N, C-alpha and C positions, 0 to 999 in steps of 0.2 A: 405844054407838051407832055410833062410828067402826068398831070391830071388825066389827059386823054388816054394815055397808056393804062393808067390805073383803072379808069372807067371801063376801057375795052376788056381788060383782064377780068374785072368784076362781072361784067355782063356775059362774058364767055363762060366763066365759072358757074354763074346762075343759070345760064341756058343749058350747060351740061348736066347740072344737078336736076333741072326740071325735065330734061329728056330722060334721064335715068329713072326718075320717079314715075313718069308717064309710062316707061317701058315695063316697070315693076307692076303697075296697076293694070294696064291694058294688054300686055303681052308677056306675062311672067315667064313663059317657056323660052322666050327669046333673049332674056336679060343676060344670061351667062354667055350666049353665043355672041352677042353684040358687045358687051363691056368686059367680057372675060372674067367676071367675078360676080357672085351673088350672095348676099347675106341672108341668114335664117336665124331666128331666135329658137333656142333649145327650150322645149316645153316640159320635158320629163326628166328624171334623174337616171335614165338608162345609160348615160355615158360618164356618170360620176366615177372617179374624181377628176378625170382629165377635162371633161367639158360639163359644166354645172347648169342647172335650170336657170334660164334667163341669161345665159351667155349668148352672145351673137357669133355665129359660125360663119366664116367666109369660105365659100367653095370656088373652085376654078374648074375649067373644063376637064371632063373625065377622059383619060386615055386609057382604054382597056389594056393595050399592050404593056403599059408601065405599071399597071395595077398588081398588087401582091397582097397576100394574106397578111392581116394586121393593119392595112391601110384604112383610113376612115373616109367614108363616102356618104353623100346625101342622095336619096333616091325616093321614088314614089312606090308605096306598097299598099295593098288592101289589108291592113293590119287587123281589122275587125271582120273581115270577110263579109262585108256588107255592100260591096260593089263600089265603094268610094275609096279612091287612093289618097293616102295621106303622105306628107313629107316627113321622112325619118333620116336621122344621121346615126350610123352604126359602123362597127368595124367589119372588114371583110373577113369571113370565116373560111370560105373556099371559092374558087373560080373554076367553072366547068367550060373549057374552051373547045369541046369536041363537036358542037353543033355549028350551025351558020352564025349564031348569035351567042355570045358568052352569057352564061347564066351564073349569077352570083348568089351565094348564101352569106348572110351576115350574122353577127352576134353583138350583144350589148357589151357588157364589161369585158375587158381584155386583160385579166390578171393571171399571171403564170402560176400563182398559187392555187387556183381553183379549177375545177372541171369546167370547160368552156361548152355551153349548150347553144347550138345555133338556133337562130330565129326559124320559125316554121315556113316562112314564105320564100319563094324563089324569085330573084329579081333579074329579069332580062336586061342586058346591057342598055337597051333603049329607055328603060326607066330610071337609069342613073342620071341624076342632075349634075353632079360634079364631085371633085375630090376635095377633101378638107385641106384648107390652106393655112388658116389661123383662126383664132377666136379672141373676142374681147369679153372679159368677164363682166356680168351684171348690167350691161347696156340694155338688155332686153326689158328691164324694169323701166328705163326711160322711154323706150319705144312703146311699151305697153300703156304707159301713162299718156303719152302724146296721142296715141290712137284712140284712147278712151274718151278724149275731150269732145 
């Protein structure tokens, strides 16, 4: 009896993991909506010292009504102005709620000792993937190694 329960739980966990991985691969835009979280590996030092290169950032669904200056969000932006949107994690610099859709400006480092310079791009609310929830330091190295095999 105990073995059947253990086998059932193991198969359920494996099935959920495979479903999650399949969603990440085939429907990445739906992952956060279905599972209520999504991980991203930090590729640059723009969020040092809070989030370092190769930290894994976990995002949860974005709620514009709860967003405020200083929050960390993950979003899509054409940072090189080449027509391709990339995934970025930065702080909210300001939120313009005057239009039909909120427009967000972001900034990298959030240090009260320095002058804050906002990023040049404007992010419509629809390009926000999620809000920062937590991060795990250096797990990105493991993920990078596994994906390179």
